[in-house]
C-alpha positions in Angstrom: 207.7 195.2 -10.3 207.1 196.1 -7.1 209.7 197.5 -4.6 209.9 194.4 -2.2 212.2 192.6 0.6 214.9 195.4 0.5 214.5 196.7 4.1 216.1 193.4 5.7 219.4 193.9 3.4 219.9 197.6 3.3 221.5 197.9 6.7 224.1 194.9 5.9 226.2 196.8 3.4 229.3 199.2 3.5 229.5 202.4 1.7 232.1 203.1 -0.9 231.8 206.2 -3.1 233.0 206.3 -6.4 232.0 209.7 -7.3 235.3 211.6 -7.8 235.7 215.1 -6.6 235.8 217.8 -9.3 239.2 218.8 -9.9 238.7 222.8 -10.3 235.5 222.8 -8.0 234.7 224.4 -4.9 236.0 222.8 -1.7 232.8 221.5 0.2 233.0 220.5 3.9 230.9 217.4 4.2 228.7 217.5 7.3 228.6 214.8 10.2 225.3 212.9 9.9 224.0 211.2 13.2 221.2 208.9 13.2 218.4 209.4 15.7 217.4 206.6 18.1 214.0 207.1 19.8 212.9 204.6 22.8 209.4 204.6 24.3 209.5 204.6 28.1 207.3 205.1 31.1 208.2 208.2 33.1 206.4 208.5 36.6 203.7 206.3 35.1 203.3 208.2 31.9 204.3 207.3 28.4 207.1 209.2 27.0 210.0 209.2 24.4 213.6 209.4 24.8 215.7 210.2 21.7 219.6 210.2 21.4 221.9 211.2 18.4 224.2 208.4 17.8 227.4 209.9 17.5 230.5 207.5 17.1 231.5 204.0 17.9 232.1 203.4 21.6 235.4 201.8 22.8 236.4 199.9 26.0 232.7 199.0 26.9 233.3 195.7 28.9 233.3 197.2 32.3 230.3 199.7 31.8 227.1 199.3 34.1 224.1 199.0 31.8 220.4 199.3 32.2 217.7 198.7 30.1 216.1 201.9 28.4 212.7 200.3 28.0 212.2 197.4 30.5 209.4 195.2 29.8 209.1 196.0 26.1 210.5 194.4 22.8 213.2 197.3 22.9 216.3 195.5 24.1 218.2 198.7 23.9 220.6 199.4 27.1 222.2 202.6 28.1 225.3 203.3 30.4 225.6 206.8 31.5 228.5 209.2 30.8 229.8 212.5 32.4 228.0 215.6 31.0 229.8 217.6 28.5 231.7 220.7 29.9 229.9 222.9 26.9 226.7 222.1 25.4 227.1 220.3 21.8 224.9 221.8 19.1 223.1 219.7 16.4 220.7 220.7 13.7 217.6 218.3 13.3 216.5 217.7 9.8 213.4 216.2 8.3 210.0 216.8 7.1 209.3 219.2 9.8 212.1 221.4 8.5 215.3 222.5 10.5 215.9 222.9 14.1 219.1 223.6 16.0 219.2 222.2 19.6 222.1 221.7 22.3 222.5 219.2 25.0 225.4 218.3 27.5 224.0 214.8 28.4 226.0 211.9 27.0 225.6 208.1 27.1 226.7 204.8 25.7 223.8 203.1 24.0 223.9 199.4 22.7 221.4 197.1 20.9 219.5 200.0 19.4 217.2 199.6 16.4 219.6 201.3 14.3 222.5 199.4 15.3 223.9 196.7 17.7 227.4 198.0 18.0 228.0 200.4 21.3 227.8 204.0 20.4 228.5 207.2 22.3 225.2 209.1 22.0 223.9 212.8 22.9 220.4 212.7 24.7 218.2 215.0 23.0 215.2 216.9 24.2 213.3 216.6 21.0 210.8 219.2 19.8 207.4 218.0 18.4 207.9 217.3 14.5 209.0 214.6 12.1 212.8 214.6 12.2 215.1 212.3 10.2 218.6 212.9 11.2 221.1 215.2 13.1 223.8 217.4 11.4 226.9 218.0 13.8 226.9 222.0 14.5 224.7 224.5 13.7 223.2 224.8 10.0 220.2 226.9 10.3 219.7 227.1 6.4 219.9 223.6 6.0 216.9 222.1 4.1 215.7 218.4 4.1 215.0 216.5 0.6 213.0 213.7 1.2 213.0 210.2 -0.9 209.6 209.6 -2.7 209.1 206.0 -3.5 208.3 205.2 -7.3 207.5 202.1 -8.9 210.5 200.2 -10.7 209.5 199.8 -14.5 210.7 197.4 -17.3 212.6 200.4 -18.5 214.4 200.6 -15.2 215.3 197.1 -15.0 216.7 197.3 -18.7 218.7 200.5 -17.4 220.0 198.6 -14.8 221.2 195.6 -17.1 222.7 197.9 -19.4 225.1 198.7 -16.8 226.3 195.1 -16.6 224.6 194.8 -13.4 222.3 191.5 -12.7 219.9 192.1 -9.7 219.5 188.9 -7.4 215.9 189.2 -8.7 213.8 191.9 -10.4 211.7 192.7 -7.3 215.3 193.8 -5.8 215.3 197.0 -8.0 214.1 199.9 -6.0 213.6 203.4 -7.5 213.2 206.8 -5.7 213.0 210.4 -6.5 214.5 213.0 -4.3 211.6 215.3 -3.6 211.5 218.8 -5.6 214.5 217.9 -8.0 214.8 216.2 -11.2 217.1 213.7 -9.6 215.8 209.9 -9.0 217.8 207.2 -7.5 218.0 203.3 -8.2 219.2 200.9 -5.7 219.9 197.3 -6.6 220.8 194.1 -4.7 223.0 192.4 -7.4 224.3 189.0 -7.5 228.0 189.9 -7.5 228.4 193.2 -6.0 226.0 193.5 -3.2 223.9 196.7 -2.8 224.5 199.4 -5.3 222.8 202.8 -5.4 222.8 205.2 -8.4 221.7 208.8 -8.5 220.8 209.7 -12.1 219.5 212.7 -13.7 217.5 212.2 -17.1 219.1 208.7 -17.1 222.8 209.9 -16.8 224.6 208.6 -13.4 225.8 211.7 -11.5 226.8 209.5 -8.3 227.2 205.8 -7.6 228.0 204.1 -4.4 227.5 200.9 -2.2 224.6 200.9 0.2 221.3 202.5 0.0 219.9 206.1 0.1 217.7 207.6 2.9 217.4 211.1 1.5 219.3 214.4 0.8 220.0 217.6 2.5 221.1 221.0 1.0 223.6 223.2 3.0 224.7 226.5 1.8 223.8 225.8 -1.7 225.5 222.4 -1.7 223.4 219.5 -2.0 224.2 215.9 -0.4 222.8 212.6 -0.7 222.8 210.5 2.4 224.1 206.8 2.1 223.3 204.5 4.8 225.2 201.4 5.9 225.6 199.6 9.2 228.7 202.1 10.2 226.2 205.1 9.9 224.9 207.6 7.6 227.5 209.3 5.0 227.0 212.3 3.2 228.0 212.5 -0.7 228.3 215.6 -2.5 226.2 215.9 -5.7 
């Protein structure tokens, strides 16, 4: 079975984790994760990229003055400037290029971005060269990115899903991935009755289950979090 047609529906689902905390386990502070919104613009006649960390939902936006971020393009994102922060805010970039802590004072409200159509407060970033997937709030110099490797869903994977009383809308809506460098894989299913469901499993055993899709994972101070995506943002789930 091929991993097809998932992208249009991944972003339309909310997240509801069902993995309980360990009663006697350590307290783990889950990091706040920001999506990155990049826009290709012309600056002094030269192509450039402007990138923002989408921080939180913006309120009372009716009276804001908006400008297009990338006029004369198919990018319809718009921006309204905000006052700078009194103190620079630190975020930690994570992705295939590793980890990088950067700071910024520049704020704005963005709307109609590729990531979300809701107005969001955002932090303008001077992004270093590299491949960056998300930003973590604060300084996490020791954080490590864990990418998601695509696998081809097999008949055994479909049988595994059906054994859990979940019926896919179609077999092609079963998507299997592997968290790079680990023994963990993920199974995301668009089901007939429960929407999008993702399982994180080890040797066939479920260690986490949530609504929505998975976009990778991160390790911070020895603690590992899978990143679950929905229209509300990206939520870390301790595994």
